[in-house]
C-alpha positions in Angstrom: -30.4 14.5 -40.6 -34.1 13.6 -40.1 -35.1 12.7 -36.5 -35.7 8.9 -36.3 -37.8 6.7 -33.8 -34.3 4.9 -32.8 -33.7 8.8 -31.4 -36.5 9.3 -29.8 -36.1 6.0 -27.7 -32.4 6.4 -27.0 -33.4 9.8 -25.4 -36.4 7.9 -23.4 -33.7 5.5 -22.4 -32.1 8.0 -20.6 -35.6 8.8 -18.0 -34.9 6.6 -15.3 -38.0 5.3 -13.2 -38.7 4.4 -10.0 -37.6 0.8 -8.6 -34.3 0.8 -11.0 -34.4 1.1 -15.1 -35.3 3.4 -17.6 -38.6 4.0 -19.4 -37.5 1.6 -22.5 -35.7 -1.2 -20.8 -38.9 -1.0 -18.3 -40.8 -1.0 -21.2 -43.3 1.4 -20.5 -43.5 3.2 -23.9 -46.2 2.7 -26.6 -47.2 4.3 -29.6 -44.4 6.2 -30.8 -45.2 8.7 -33.4 -43.7 11.3 -35.5 -45.4 13.6 -37.4 -43.7 16.0 -40.2 -44.1 18.9 -38.4 -41.9 17.7 -35.7 -44.5 16.7 -32.5 -43.8 13.1 -31.1 -46.5 11.5 -29.8 -45.8 8.3 -27.3 -47.7 6.8 -24.4 -46.4 6.4 -21.1 -47.9 3.0 -20.0 -47.7 2.0 -16.4 -49.1 -1.6 -15.4 -51.4 -0.5 -12.1 -53.1 3.3 -12.0 -50.9 3.0 -8.7 -47.6 2.8 -10.6 -48.6 5.5 -13.1 -49.2 8.2 -10.0 -45.6 7.4 -9.5 -44.2 7.8 -12.7 -45.2 11.5 -12.8 -41.7 13.1 -12.4 -40.5 10.7 -15.5 -43.4 11.5 -18.1 -42.4 15.4 -16.9 -38.6 14.1 -17.7 -39.6 12.7 -21.2 -41.4 15.4 -22.6 -38.1 17.7 -21.4 -35.8 14.8 -22.7 -37.8 14.4 -26.1 -38.4 18.2 -26.6 -34.6 18.7 -26.7 -33.6 16.7 -29.6 -33.0 18.6 -32.7 -36.2 19.0 -35.0 -38.8 18.6 -32.3 -41.4 21.3 -32.1 -43.5 19.5 -29.5 -43.7 16.1 -27.2 -47.1 15.2 -26.3 -47.0 12.6 -24.0 -49.9 10.4 -22.6 -49.3 8.9 -19.2 -52.0 5.7 -18.3 -52.4 2.2 -17.1 -53.6 -0.7 -18.1 -55.6 -3.2 -15.3 -53.7 -5.3 -12.6 -53.3 -2.6 -10.0 -56.4 -4.0 -7.5 -58.9 -1.3 -6.2 -57.3 2.0 -6.3 -59.1 4.4 -4.4 -58.7 8.0 -5.0 -54.9 7.6 -3.8 -54.3 5.1 -6.5 -54.8 6.3 -9.9 -54.0 9.9 -10.9 -53.1 9.3 -14.6 -51.9 12.7 -16.7 -53.9 13.2 -19.2 -50.7 14.3 -21.2 -47.9 16.9 -21.1 -48.0 19.5 -19.0 -51.2 18.2 -17.3 -50.6 19.3 -13.5 -52.0 16.2 -11.2 -55.2 17.6 -9.4 -54.9 17.2 -5.6 -57.3 14.3 -5.4 -56.0 12.1 -8.0 -58.8 10.8 -10.2 -58.9 7.6 -12.5 -58.0 4.4 -10.0 -59.5 0.8 -10.3 -63.7 1.4 -8.8 -63.8 0.7 -4.6 -65.6 -2.4 -3.8 -69.0 -2.3 -2.8 -71.7 -4.6 -1.2 -74.2 -2.8 -3.3 -75.6 0.4 -4.6 -75.6 3.4 -2.0 -77.3 6.2 -1.2 -75.1 9.2 -1.9 -75.0 11.4 1.0 -77.0 14.8 0.9 -78.7 13.5 -2.4 -82.6 13.1 -2.3 -82.6 12.2 -6.3 -80.5 11.0 -8.9 -81.4 11.2 -12.7 -79.4 10.0 -15.6 -79.9 11.6 -18.6 -79.0 8.4 -21.3 -79.0 8.5 -25.0 -77.9 5.4 -27.2 -76.5 7.1 -29.7 -74.3 10.6 -29.5 -74.9 13.9 -30.8 -78.5 13.7 -30.1 -77.8 16.7 -27.7 -77.6 15.1 -24.0 -75.4 17.3 -22.8 -77.6 20.5 -24.1 -80.4 18.9 -22.1 -78.6 18.1 -19.4 -76.9 21.8 -18.5 -80.6 23.4 -19.4 -82.7 21.2 -17.3 -80.7 21.5 -14.4 -80.7 25.2 -14.6 -84.3 25.0 -15.0 -84.9 23.4 -12.0 -82.6 25.5 -10.2 -85.1 28.9 -10.9 -87.9 26.4 -10.2 -86.1 27.1 -6.5 -84.9 23.6 -6.7 -81.2 22.4 -5.4 -79.8 21.4 -8.2 -76.6 19.2 -8.9 -75.1 18.7 -12.3 -72.0 15.3 -12.7 -70.6 15.3 -16.2 -70.0 11.6 -16.7 -69.0 11.4 -20.3 -65.5 11.4 -18.7 -63.9 10.7 -22.2 -65.6 13.6 -24.1 -66.5 16.0 -20.8 -68.5 19.2 -21.7 -69.9 21.2 -19.1 -67.7 23.0 -18.2 -68.0 24.9 -21.9 -71.6 24.8 -21.7 -71.9 26.1 -17.8 -69.2 28.9 -18.7 -66.8 27.5 -15.5 -63.5 25.7 -16.0 -61.7 26.3 -12.7 -60.1 23.5 -11.0 -62.3 22.4 -8.1 -60.8 22.7 -4.5 -60.2 19.6 -2.3 -58.8 20.9 0.8 -58.4 17.4 2.8 -56.8 15.6 0.1 -60.0 13.3 -0.3 -62.9 15.3 -1.2 -63.6 17.6 -4.1 -65.7 21.1 -3.9 -67.8 21.0 -6.7 -67.9 24.5 -8.7 -71.3 26.5 -8.8 -72.9 28.4 -11.8 -76.3 29.4 -12.7 -78.0 28.2 -9.2 -76.3 25.0 -10.0 -73.4 22.7 -8.3 -71.2 21.0 -11.2 -68.3 18.8 -11.3 -66.8 17.4 -14.4 -63.8 15.7 -14.7 -62.6 18.3 -17.4 -62.1 20.5 -14.6 -58.9 19.1 -13.8 -57.3 18.1 -17.0 -56.6 20.7 -19.7 -59.8 21.0 -22.5 -57.4 19.9 -25.2 -56.0 17.3 -24.0 -57.2 13.2 -24.2 -57.8 10.6 -21.3 -56.2 7.4 -22.7 -58.1 5.0 -20.0 -59.5 1.7 -19.8 -62.9 0.8 -18.4 -61.7 0.3 -14.8 -60.0 3.5 -14.6 -63.3 4.8 -15.9 -65.5 3.0 -13.4 -63.3 4.4 -10.4 -63.3 7.9 -11.7 -67.4 8.1 -12.0 -67.6 6.8 -8.5 -65.3 8.7 -7.0 -67.2 11.9 -8.8 -70.3 10.7 -7.3 -69.1 9.7 -4.0 -66.1 11.9 -3.2 -67.3 15.3 -3.9 -68.9 17.4 -1.2 -72.1 17.8 -2.8 -74.2 19.2 0.2 -77.5 18.9 0.2 -79.5 18.4 -3.0 -83.3 17.8 -4.3 -81.5 16.1 -7.2 -78.5 16.0 -8.9 -78.2 15.4 -12.8 -75.9 13.1 -14.3 -75.1 13.3 -17.7 -73.9 10.1 -19.3 -71.7 9.3 -21.9 -73.5 8.3 -25.4 -74.2 3.8 -25.5 -74.6 1.0 -22.6 -71.0 0.8 -21.5 -68.9 1.2 -18.3 -69.7 4.0 -17.5 -74.1 3.6 -17.2 -73.4 0.0 -15.5 -70.9 2.0 -13.1 -73.7 4.1 -12.0 -76.3 1.8 -11.9 -74.5 -0.6 -9.7 -72.6 2.0 -7.4 -75.5 4.4 -7.2 -79.0 4.8 -6.4 -80.8 6.6 -9.0 -84.2 7.6 -9.0 -84.8 7.2 -13.0 -83.6 7.8 -15.9 -84.3 9.9 -19.1 -83.5 8.8 -22.3 -83.4 11.7 -25.2 -83.1 10.9 -28.5 -84.1 12.6 -32.1 -87.0 12.0 -33.8 -85.0 10.2 -36.6 -85.3 6.4 -37.2 -81.4 5.8 -36.9 -81.6 7.5 -33.5 -84.0 5.6 -32.2 -82.9 2.3 -32.8 -80.2 3.4 -30.3 -82.6 5.2 -27.8 -84.3 1.5 -27.5 -80.7 0.3 -26.5 -80.8 2.8 -23.9 -84.2 1.5 -22.7 -83.1 -1.9 -22.9 -79.9 -1.4 -20.5 -82.0 0.7 -18.0 -85.0 -2.5 -18.1 -81.6 -4.9 -17.7 -80.1 -2.6 -14.1 -83.4 -1.9 -12.7 -83.5 1.7 -13.3 -86.9 3.3 -13.8 -87.4 5.2 -17.3 -88.8 8.5 -15.9 -89.7 8.9 -19.2 -88.2 10.5 -23.0 -87.4 13.6 -24.4 -87.2 14.5 -28.1 -84.9 16.8 -28.8 -84.2 18.9 -31.9 -87.8 18.2 -32.7 -89.0 21.4 -34.3 -87.0 24.2 -36.3 -89.2 27.8 -36.5 -87.2 30.0 -38.9 -86.3 33.6 -37.3 -87.1 35.1 -40.7 -90.2 33.7 -41.4 -91.6 31.9 -38.7 -91.7 29.1 -41.0 -91.7 25.7 -38.8 -89.9 22.5 -40.1 -89.6 19.1 -38.8 -85.5 18.6 -39.7 -85.2 15.0 -38.4 -88.6 14.2 -38.5 -91.3 14.9 -35.9 -93.3 12.4 -33.2 -90.9 9.2 -33.4 -90.1 10.0 -29.9 -93.5 10.0 -28.9 -94.5 6.8 -30.6 -91.5 4.9 -28.5 -93.1 6.3 -25.4 -96.5 5.2 -26.2 -95.0 1.5 -27.4 -93.1 1.3 -23.9 -95.7 2.6 -21.5 -93.5 5.5 -20.6 -94.3 9.7 -20.5 -92.6 11.9 -23.5 -91.6 14.4 -21.2 -91.1 17.1 -23.6 -90.4 18.3 -27.4 -87.5 20.6 -26.9 -86.7 22.6 -30.6 -84.1 23.0 -32.7 -82.2 26.3 -31.7 -79.3 28.0 -33.0 -79.7 30.3 -29.9 -79.5 27.2 -27.9 -76.6 26.1 -29.5 -75.0 29.8 -29.4 -76.4 29.6 -25.4 -73.9 26.7 -24.6 -71.2 27.6 -26.6 -70.6 30.9 -24.6 -71.1 29.4 -21.3 -75.0 30.4 -20.2 -77.6 27.9 -20.8 -81.1 29.4 -22.5 -82.9 27.7 -20.0 -80.7 30.7 -18.2 -82.9 33.2 -19.8 -86.4 34.1 -21.4 -88.1 33.1 -25.0 -89.7 30.1 -26.1 -86.3 27.5 -25.7 -86.3 28.3 -22.2 -90.0 27.9 -21.9 -89.5 24.0 -23.4 -87.0 23.6 -20.7 -88.7 25.1 -18.0 -92.1 22.6 -19.1 -89.5 19.8 -19.3 -88.3 20.9 -15.8 -91.8 21.3 -14.1 -93.5 17.7 -15.3 -90.5 16.6 -13.0 -91.2 18.6 -10.1 -94.7 17.4 -10.6 -93.7 14.0 -10.9 -91.6 14.1 -7.3 -88.5 12.8 -8.6 -86.9 16.7 -8.7 
């Protein structure tokens, strides 16, 4: 007999939860789906981040109960919370990313703590946000390479991967060890290529999705900014997600930001969204340090011909229009992609691409923001 949704719900009704009842009677199961290959997906949605933390054992028990059913090849469980939990802070969130994800020593993902206003990150002299209105323009690649280029010029550099739902810096920086939390309140960042870095991707399995609403994203960013022992830094590079949403606003409202660098390709469709990012930073009173044109040109490694695949000069024109500097025109290069995938940013080596990032780093040092 084929596995049915009722079979799964019956199994989950046998999983008790803190405070009495079970997962089904308490109405905690959402988005139940059974794939043709026997994989069963479902979400356990707690009423608050605090409650999600208390449901860790029930989530694991639910995984085991479903996988014991005939015809089930794998149970894929996501534990999350919808709002209403108040100011959770470090001890209040900690939702599992998915089946088999061990909870970190410091729980990440509670609601943000109240603050009177933006605060300075202890020991950090400058905070530079790397932003784009549109995804796919190479913002994370620029962030990692800029951080490494600045470190090679003797700066004390940190890199925060603030793209919480799509973290990529653990792969680009070549480190995926879980960071230590010696006191359960503070995380110790990893170090790679002379850069201290932190990412939510270090705390959850690479293939697991975080299913978090806005308040949990905001709380996680606040924690990674203010509950990470960054030490003494000349500059903290913050790799933001695309768009103009919760994470961008949280950074501006919770932290004293020196300024933002907006990354775009030259094509018109990317510039449309880049203008939105520039507008957002204006509304939250964050200065624009300058613009970067990424994938500006491509030089054929065989014949040396230079092509402008995405156009050329669009970001320069936009910078002139808003009165901001064009900080760099960075090339489109297979070597940059291969280096990032291998965990050693191209800026850590030598060659034309590395020199392009070195030039960007020098521009920031000369401006006194790094």
